[in-house]
C-alpha positions in Angstrom: 92.2 76.6 84.2 95.6 78.8 84.5 98.3 77.7 86.6 100.4 80.5 88.2 103.6 79.6 91.1 104.5 82.2 93.5 106.9 82.4 96.6 106.6 84.8 99.5 109.1 85.2 102.4 109.5 86.9 105.5 111.6 87.6 108.2 109.8 86.0 111.0 109.9 82.2 111.7 106.5 79.9 111.3 105.5 80.1 114.8 104.7 83.6 113.9 103.5 83.6 110.8 101.2 80.7 110.8 98.7 82.1 113.2 98.5 85.0 111.5 97.7 83.9 108.1 94.4 81.9 109.8 93.5 85.3 111.2 91.6 86.9 107.9 90.6 90.3 109.3 94.5 90.8 108.9 95.7 88.8 105.6 93.1 90.4 104.0 94.4 94.0 104.7 97.5 92.8 103.5 96.2 92.5 100.2 95.9 95.5 97.5 92.3 96.0 96.4 90.9 93.7 98.9 88.5 94.0 101.6 85.3 91.9 103.5 82.3 92.5 103.6 80.9 91.3 106.1 82.2 89.2 109.2 83.5 85.4 108.7 81.2 82.5 109.5 83.4 79.4 110.1 85.1 78.4 107.3 83.4 80.8 105.1 84.2 84.8 104.2 82.8 87.5 102.5 84.6 89.9 100.4 85.5 92.0 97.2 88.3 92.8 94.9 88.5 96.2 93.7 91.0 96.6 90.1 91.6 99.2 88.2 92.7 98.6 84.8 93.1 102.2 83.3 89.7 103.9 82.5 88.1 100.3 83.8 87.1 100.0 87.5 86.1 96.2 88.6 85.1 94.9 91.9 84.7 91.5 92.0 82.3 90.3 95.2 81.9 86.9 96.4 82.7 84.2 98.8 85.4 81.8 99.7 86.6 79.0 102.0 89.6 78.6 104.0 91.0 75.5 105.5 93.9 75.6 107.4 95.7 71.8 108.7 97.6 72.6 111.4 99.6 69.3 111.3 101.4 69.8 107.6 101.1 73.8 107.7 98.9 74.2 104.8 96.1 75.6 103.7 93.6 75.6 100.6 91.4 78.9 99.9 88.1 78.7 97.1 87.3 81.9 96.1 85.5 83.1 93.5 83.4 86.5 92.7 81.3 88.6 90.3 81.3 92.2 88.5 77.9 92.5 87.3 78.9 96.1 86.1 81.7 95.1 83.7 79.6 91.2 83.3 82.9 89.3 84.6 83.6 86.6 86.7 86.5 85.7 88.4 87.3 82.0 89.8 90.2 80.7 92.2 92.0 77.8 94.3 95.0 78.7 95.9 97.1 76.3 98.1 100.0 77.3 100.1 102.4 75.9 102.4 104.0 77.7 105.2 107.9 76.5 105.2 110.6 77.2 108.1 113.6 78.5 106.1 116.7 79.2 108.5 115.1 82.2 110.7 112.8 83.3 108.6 109.8 81.6 106.9 108.7 80.9 103.0 105.1 80.3 101.8 105.0 78.8 98.5 101.3 79.4 96.4 100.0 77.6 94.0 96.8 79.6 91.8 94.3 78.1 89.4 91.9 80.7 88.3 90.2 81.7 85.6 88.7 85.0 84.9 85.8 85.6 82.2 83.7 88.7 80.8 85.3 92.0 79.7 88.8 91.5 82.3 89.4 88.0 80.4 92.0 89.9 78.0 94.1 90.5 81.1 94.3 86.7 82.1 96.8 86.0 79.3 100.5 85.5 79.1 103.0 87.4 80.8 100.8 90.3 81.9 98.5 88.6 84.8 102.1 86.7 85.6 103.9 89.8 86.1 100.7 91.3 88.0 100.9 88.3 90.4 104.5 88.7 90.9 104.1 92.7 91.9 101.1 91.8 93.8 103.1 89.0 96.0 105.6 91.3 96.5 103.4 94.0 97.7 101.3 91.3 100.2 104.9 90.2 101.5 105.8 93.5 102.4 102.3 94.6 104.3 102.4 90.9 105.6 106.3 91.9 107.7 105.0 95.3 108.6 101.5 93.7 110.0 103.9 90.7 111.8 106.9 93.2 112.9 103.7 95.8 115.1 102.4 92.7 116.6 106.1 91.4 117.7 106.2 91.2 121.7 108.1 94.5 123.5 110.5 92.1 124.5 111.1 90.1 120.9 115.0 91.0 119.9 115.1 88.2 116.7 113.0 90.8 114.7 116.1 93.3 113.7 115.5 92.9 110.1 112.4 94.3 109.9 112.8 96.8 113.8 112.7 99.9 111.6 108.9 99.0 110.2 107.2 98.6 114.0 104.9 101.2 113.4 101.7 100.1 112.2 101.3 99.6 108.3 98.9 101.6 106.5 95.9 100.1 104.9 97.1 98.0 101.5 95.6 100.2 98.6 93.6 99.5 95.7 95.1 97.2 93.3 95.8 99.6 90.1 96.5 97.0 87.4 97.1 100.1 85.2 99.8 101.2 86.6 101.2 98.0 86.5 101.2 97.2 83.1 103.0 100.9 82.6 105.7 100.0 84.8 106.2 96.7 82.7 106.4 98.8 79.9 108.6 101.1 80.9 110.6 98.0 82.0 110.8 96.5 78.9 112.2 99.5 77.1 114.9 100.3 79.8 116.2 96.4 78.7 115.7 97.2 74.9 117.8 100.1 75.1 120.6 99.2 77.9 121.2 95.6 75.6 122.8 97.1 72.2 123.8 95.0 69.7 127.1 93.5 70.3 130.1 94.8 68.1 130.4 93.3 64.7 127.0 92.8 64.5 125.3 95.9 62.0 122.0 97.0 60.8 121.7 96.1 57.4 122.0 99.0 54.6 119.2 100.5 53.7 118.1 99.1 50.1 119.7 100.7 47.5 122.5 102.5 49.2 124.9 99.6 48.2 123.9 101.3 44.5 124.2 104.8 44.7 127.6 104.8 46.2 128.9 101.8 43.7 129.4 99.1 46.3 126.7 96.5 46.2 126.4 95.5 42.6 130.3 96.1 41.8 129.5 98.6 39.1 130.4 102.6 39.5 127.3 104.5 40.2 128.5 107.4 37.6 126.7 107.6 34.4 128.9 106.8 31.3 129.7 109.6 28.7 
């Protein structure tokens, strides 16, 4: 199974973040494209993940389990789902650790996943890593907004996010097509913003030296 690591940070203490992570309804609402299909049953979670990849729209429906260890502030999520329409299947194991970091909290994630079927082509290399990076960043923003919206009125230590105290909007559908287009634009921007250093010039076109009489040392003027 391919493995990825991700880290996200929020400007709230672990004592606030940890309980929220155990509230599946709240967490799911922060994840773009994700929703619950029925109420939680103990450790079992039932939901779906909607993804749009250009002309391909997929909806993975399935179930998973969530276990959390209060003593170590770690947890494990096992999940799997299928999309019959595209004959695709996804499976993931996520382990996470919630760590105090100054006045805020850091969440370290390790994800082992497999993706089979039509969408398997998007599970390789830089594509899936970039999607994961941006998905994690969006989740962190939504999570922090959720924490700010539920902060006690008397709390004064959440000044960095006081402006976000309004209730956050529901997470939007994960449109990976837009992410891929954004990746391409970023790549082109970097390519054209880093010209070759002076002195390293592109070689002359083949034959150019002969026309000017430089490459072979012979004059290009025909003999009488």
